[in-house]
DSSP file (Angstrom, degrees, kcal/mol; ACC not computed):
  #  RESIDUE AA STRUCTURE BP1 BP2  ACC     N-H-->O    O-->H-N    N-H-->O    O-->H-N    TCO  KAPPA ALPHA  PHI   PSI    X-CA   Y-CA   Z-CA
    1    1 A X              0   0    0      0, 0.0     2,-0.2     0, 0.0     0, 0.0   0.000 360.0 360.0 360.0 131.7   15.6    5.4   31.6
    2    2 A X        -     0   0    0      1,-0.0     2,-0.3     0, 0.0     0, 0.0  -0.671 360.0 -96.1-109.0 164.7   17.0    5.4   28.1
    3    3 A X        -     0   0    0     -2,-0.2     2,-0.1     1,-0.1    -1,-0.0  -0.623  41.9-137.1 -79.4 133.3   18.4    8.2   26.0
    4    4 A X     >  -     0   0    0     -2,-0.3     4,-1.7     1,-0.1     5,-0.2  -0.417  20.1-111.9 -88.6 165.7   15.9    9.7   23.6
    5    5 A X  H  > S+     0   0    0      1,-0.2     4,-2.6     2,-0.2     5,-0.2   0.875 117.7  57.4 -61.6 -37.3   16.5   10.6   20.0
    6    6 A X  H  > S+     0   0    0      1,-0.2     4,-2.7     2,-0.2    -1,-0.2   0.910 105.4  49.2 -61.8 -43.0   16.1   14.2   20.9
    7    7 A X  H  > S+     0   0    0      2,-0.2     4,-2.2     1,-0.2    -1,-0.2   0.878 111.6  49.1 -66.2 -37.3   19.0   14.0   23.4
    8    8 A X  H  X S+     0   0    0     -4,-1.7     4,-2.4     2,-0.2    -2,-0.2   0.907 112.1  48.9 -67.5 -41.3   21.2   12.3   20.8
    9    9 A X  H  X S+     0   0    0     -4,-2.6     4,-2.5     2,-0.2    -2,-0.2   0.926 112.6  46.9 -63.1 -45.5   20.4   15.0   18.2
   10   10 A X  H  X S+     0   0    0     -4,-2.7     4,-2.8     1,-0.2     5,-0.3   0.883 110.7  53.4 -65.1 -38.1   21.1   17.8   20.7
   11   11 A X  H  X S+     0   0    0     -4,-2.2     4,-2.8    -5,-0.2     5,-0.2   0.936 111.0  46.1 -60.6 -46.8   24.3   16.1   21.7
   12   12 A X  H  X S+     0   0    0     -4,-2.4     4,-2.2     2,-0.2    -2,-0.2   0.922 115.2  45.3 -63.4 -45.1   25.5   15.9   18.1
   13   13 A X  H  X S+     0   0    0     -4,-2.5     4,-2.5     2,-0.2     5,-0.2   0.926 115.7  46.5 -64.7 -44.6   24.5   19.4   17.3
   14   14 A X  H  X S+     0   0    0     -4,-2.8     4,-2.8    -5,-0.2     5,-0.4   0.926 113.2  48.6 -64.6 -45.2   26.1   20.8   20.5
   15   15 A X  H  X S+     0   0    0     -4,-2.8     4,-2.2    -5,-0.3     5,-0.2   0.902 113.5  48.1 -62.7 -40.5   29.3   18.8   20.0
   16   16 A X  H  X S+     0   0    0     -4,-2.2     4,-2.2    -5,-0.2    -2,-0.2   0.930 116.0  41.8 -65.4 -46.1   29.6   19.9   16.4
   17   17 A X  H  X S+     0   0    0     -4,-2.5     4,-2.4     2,-0.2     5,-0.2   0.946 119.0  43.0 -68.8 -48.6   29.0   23.6   17.1
   18   18 A X  H  X S+     0   0    0     -4,-2.8     4,-2.6    -5,-0.2     5,-0.3   0.915 116.0  49.0 -65.7 -42.3   31.1   23.9   20.2
   19   19 A X  H  X S+     0   0    0     -4,-2.2     4,-2.6    -5,-0.4     5,-0.3   0.910 112.2  48.3 -63.1 -42.2   33.9   21.8   18.7
   20   20 A X  H  X S+     0   0    0     -4,-2.2     4,-2.5    -5,-0.2     5,-0.3   0.919 113.6  46.9 -64.7 -43.1   34.0   23.9   15.5
   21   21 A X  H  X S+     0   0    0     -4,-2.4     4,-2.3     2,-0.2     5,-0.2   0.951 118.0  39.8 -64.5 -49.7   34.0   27.1   17.4
   22   22 A X  H  X S+     0   0    0     -4,-2.6     4,-2.5     2,-0.2     5,-0.2   0.948 120.1  44.5 -67.5 -48.2   36.8   26.2   19.9
   23   23 A X  H  X S+     0   0    0     -4,-2.6     4,-2.5    -5,-0.3    -2,-0.2   0.905 115.1  49.2 -62.7 -41.3   38.9   24.3   17.3
   24   24 A X  H  X S+     0   0    0     -4,-2.5     4,-3.0    -5,-0.3     5,-0.2   0.896 111.5  48.5 -65.5 -41.1   38.4   27.1   14.7
   25   25 A X  H  X S+     0   0    0     -4,-2.3     4,-2.7    -5,-0.3     5,-0.4   0.929 113.2  47.2 -64.7 -44.7   39.4   29.8   17.1
   26   26 A X  H  X S+     0   0    0     -4,-2.5     4,-2.3    -5,-0.2     5,-0.2   0.925 115.5  46.2 -62.2 -43.2   42.5   27.9   18.3
   27   27 A X  H  X S+     0   0    0     -4,-2.5     4,-2.7    -5,-0.2     5,-0.2   0.930 114.9  46.3 -65.6 -45.7   43.4   27.2   14.7
   28   28 A X  H  X S+     0   0    0     -4,-3.0     4,-2.1     2,-0.2    -2,-0.2   0.934 117.0  41.6 -64.3 -47.8   42.8   30.8   13.5
   29   29 A X  H  X S+     0   0    0     -4,-2.7     4,-2.2    -5,-0.2    -1,-0.2   0.918 116.4  50.1 -66.7 -42.6   44.6   32.5   16.4
   30   30 A X  H  X S+     0   0    0     -4,-2.3     4,-2.7    -5,-0.4    -2,-0.2   0.913 112.0  46.4 -63.5 -43.2   47.5   30.0   16.3
   31   31 A X  H  X S+     0   0    0     -4,-2.7     4,-2.7    -5,-0.2     5,-0.2   0.882 110.4  54.4 -67.6 -36.4   48.0   30.3   12.6
   32   32 A X  H  X S+     0   0    0     -4,-2.1     4,-1.3    -5,-0.2    -2,-0.2   0.917 112.7  43.0 -61.2 -42.5   47.9   34.1   12.8
   33   33 A X  H  <>S+     0   0    0     -4,-2.2     5,-2.6     2,-0.2    -2,-0.2   0.918 114.5  49.9 -68.3 -43.3   50.6   34.0   15.4
   34   34 A X  H ><5S+     0   0    0     -4,-2.7     3,-1.4     1,-0.2    -2,-0.2   0.891 108.8  51.5 -65.8 -39.4   52.7   31.5   13.6
   35   35 A X  H 3<5S+     0   0    0     -4,-2.7    -1,-0.2     1,-0.3    -2,-0.2   0.855 107.2  54.4 -65.3 -34.0   52.5   33.4   10.3
   36   36 A X  T 3<5S-     0   0    0     -4,-1.3    -1,-0.3    -5,-0.2    -2,-0.2   0.333 127.0 -99.2 -84.0   8.8   53.7   36.5   12.0
   37   37 A X  T < 5S+     0   0    0     -3,-1.4     2,-0.9     1,-0.2    -3,-0.2   0.471  80.8 132.6  93.9   1.6   56.7   34.7   13.4
   38   38 A X    > < -     0   0    0     -5,-2.6     3,-1.8    -6,-0.2     4,-0.2  -0.781  40.0-163.0 -89.3 108.7   55.5   33.9   16.9
   39   39 A X  G >  S+     0   0    0     -2,-0.9     3,-1.5     1,-0.3     4,-0.4   0.699  81.7  77.2 -65.4 -18.7   56.4   30.3   17.5
   40   40 A X  G >  S+     0   0    0      1,-0.3     3,-1.2     2,-0.2     4,-0.4   0.744  78.9  74.5 -61.9 -22.3   53.9   30.2   20.5
   41   41 A X  G X> S+     0   0    0     -3,-1.8     4,-1.9     1,-0.3     3,-1.4   0.804  83.4  65.0 -61.5 -29.9   51.2   30.0   17.9
   42   42 A X  H <> S+     0   0    0     -3,-1.5     4,-2.2     1,-0.3     5,-0.3   0.778  90.5  65.4 -65.4 -25.0   52.0   26.4   17.1
   43   43 A X  H <4 S+     0   0    0     -3,-1.2     4,-0.4    -4,-0.4    -1,-0.3   0.710 109.4  38.8 -69.9 -18.1   51.0   25.5   20.7
   44   44 A X  H <4 S+     0   0    0     -3,-1.4     4,-0.3    -4,-0.4    -2,-0.2   0.770 115.5  51.3 -94.6 -34.2   47.5   26.5   19.7
   45   45 A X  H >< S+     0   0    0     -4,-1.9     3,-1.2     1,-0.2     4,-0.4   0.944 105.5  52.5 -70.6 -48.1   47.5   25.1   16.2
   46   46 A X  T 3< S+     0   0    0     -4,-2.2     4,-0.4     1,-0.3     3,-0.3   0.885 114.3  37.8 -63.9 -43.5   48.6   21.6   16.9
   47   47 A X  T 3> S+     0   0    0     -4,-0.4     4,-2.2    -5,-0.3    -1,-0.3   0.347  87.4 102.2 -90.1  11.8   46.1   20.6   19.7
   48   48 A X  H <> S+     0   0    0     -3,-1.2     4,-1.9    -4,-0.3    -1,-0.2   0.933  83.7  42.0 -61.1 -48.7   43.1   22.4   18.0
   49   49 A X  H  > S+     0   0    0     -4,-0.4     4,-2.3    -3,-0.3    -1,-0.2   0.926 115.0  48.7 -68.1 -45.7   41.5   19.3   16.6
   50   50 A X  H  > S+     0   0    0     -4,-0.4     4,-2.4     1,-0.2    -1,-0.2   0.895 111.3  50.9 -62.2 -37.0   42.0   17.0   19.6
   51   51 A X  H  X S+     0   0    0     -4,-2.2     4,-1.5     2,-0.2    -1,-0.2   0.915 109.6  50.5 -64.8 -41.7   40.6   19.7   21.9
   52   52 A X  H  X S+     0   0    0     -4,-1.9     4,-1.2    -5,-0.2    -2,-0.2   0.909 112.6  46.9 -61.9 -42.0   37.6   20.1   19.7
   53   53 A X  H  X S+     0   0    0     -4,-2.3     4,-2.1     1,-0.2    -2,-0.2   0.866 106.7  57.4 -67.7 -36.8   37.0   16.3   19.8
   54   54 A X  H  X S+     0   0    0     -4,-2.4     4,-2.5     1,-0.2    -1,-0.2   0.826 100.8  57.7 -65.1 -31.3   37.5   16.1   23.5
   55   55 A X  H  X S+     0   0    0     -4,-1.5     4,-2.0     2,-0.2    -1,-0.2   0.928 108.2  45.7 -64.6 -43.6   34.7   18.6   24.1
   56   56 A X  H  X S+     0   0    0     -4,-1.2     4,-2.2     2,-0.2    -2,-0.2   0.895 112.3  51.9 -63.6 -40.0   32.3   16.3   22.2
   57   57 A X  H  X S+     0   0    0     -4,-2.1     4,-2.4     2,-0.2    -2,-0.2   0.906 108.6  50.5 -62.3 -42.8   33.5   13.3   24.1
   58   58 A X  H  X S+     0   0    0     -4,-2.5     4,-2.0     1,-0.2    -1,-0.2   0.894 110.0  50.0 -64.2 -40.1   33.0   15.1   27.4
   59   59 A X  H  X S+     0   0    0     -4,-2.0     4,-1.9     2,-0.2    -1,-0.2   0.899 110.7  50.0 -64.4 -40.0   29.4   16.0   26.4
   60   60 A X  H  X S+     0   0    0     -4,-2.2     4,-2.4     2,-0.2    -2,-0.2   0.887 109.4  50.8 -66.4 -39.3   28.7   12.4   25.4
   61   61 A X  H  X S+     0   0    0     -4,-2.4     4,-1.8     2,-0.2    -1,-0.2   0.892 108.0  53.4 -64.5 -38.5   30.1   11.1   28.8
   62   62 A X  H  X S+     0   0    0     -4,-2.0     4,-0.7     1,-0.2    -2,-0.2   0.906 111.6  45.1 -62.6 -41.6   27.9   13.5   30.6
   63   63 A X  H >< S+     0   0    0     -4,-1.9     3,-0.7     1,-0.2     4,-0.5   0.887 110.6  54.0 -68.2 -39.0   24.8   12.2   28.7
   64   64 A X  H >< S+     0   0    0     -4,-2.4     3,-0.9     1,-0.2    -1,-0.2   0.814 100.3  60.6 -67.5 -29.8   25.9    8.6   29.3
   65   65 A X  H 3< S+     0   0    0     -4,-1.8    -1,-0.2     1,-0.2    -2,-0.2   0.796  96.2  62.1 -67.0 -26.8   26.1    9.1   33.1
   66   66 A X  T <<        0   0    0     -4,-0.7    -1,-0.2    -3,-0.7    -2,-0.2   0.740 360.0 360.0 -70.5 -21.4   22.5   10.0   33.1
   67   67 A X    <         0   0    0     -3,-0.9    -1,-0.2    -4,-0.5    -2,-0.2   0.479 360.0 360.0 -81.3 360.0   21.5    6.5   31.9
């Protein structure tokens, strides 16, 4: 069984939307905290992009296991 075009399209859309939401929320909340003087906000800002990318990677691995 091979991966269909539809599954690849859905994977890309899902990874983009979920990654943007999670990364954007982490970035927004972290920057809000950091600007207000809470250094803990940097713990959310710095890993925001890698966490967003890891979600897409995890979704792709899940699809690849089905093949």
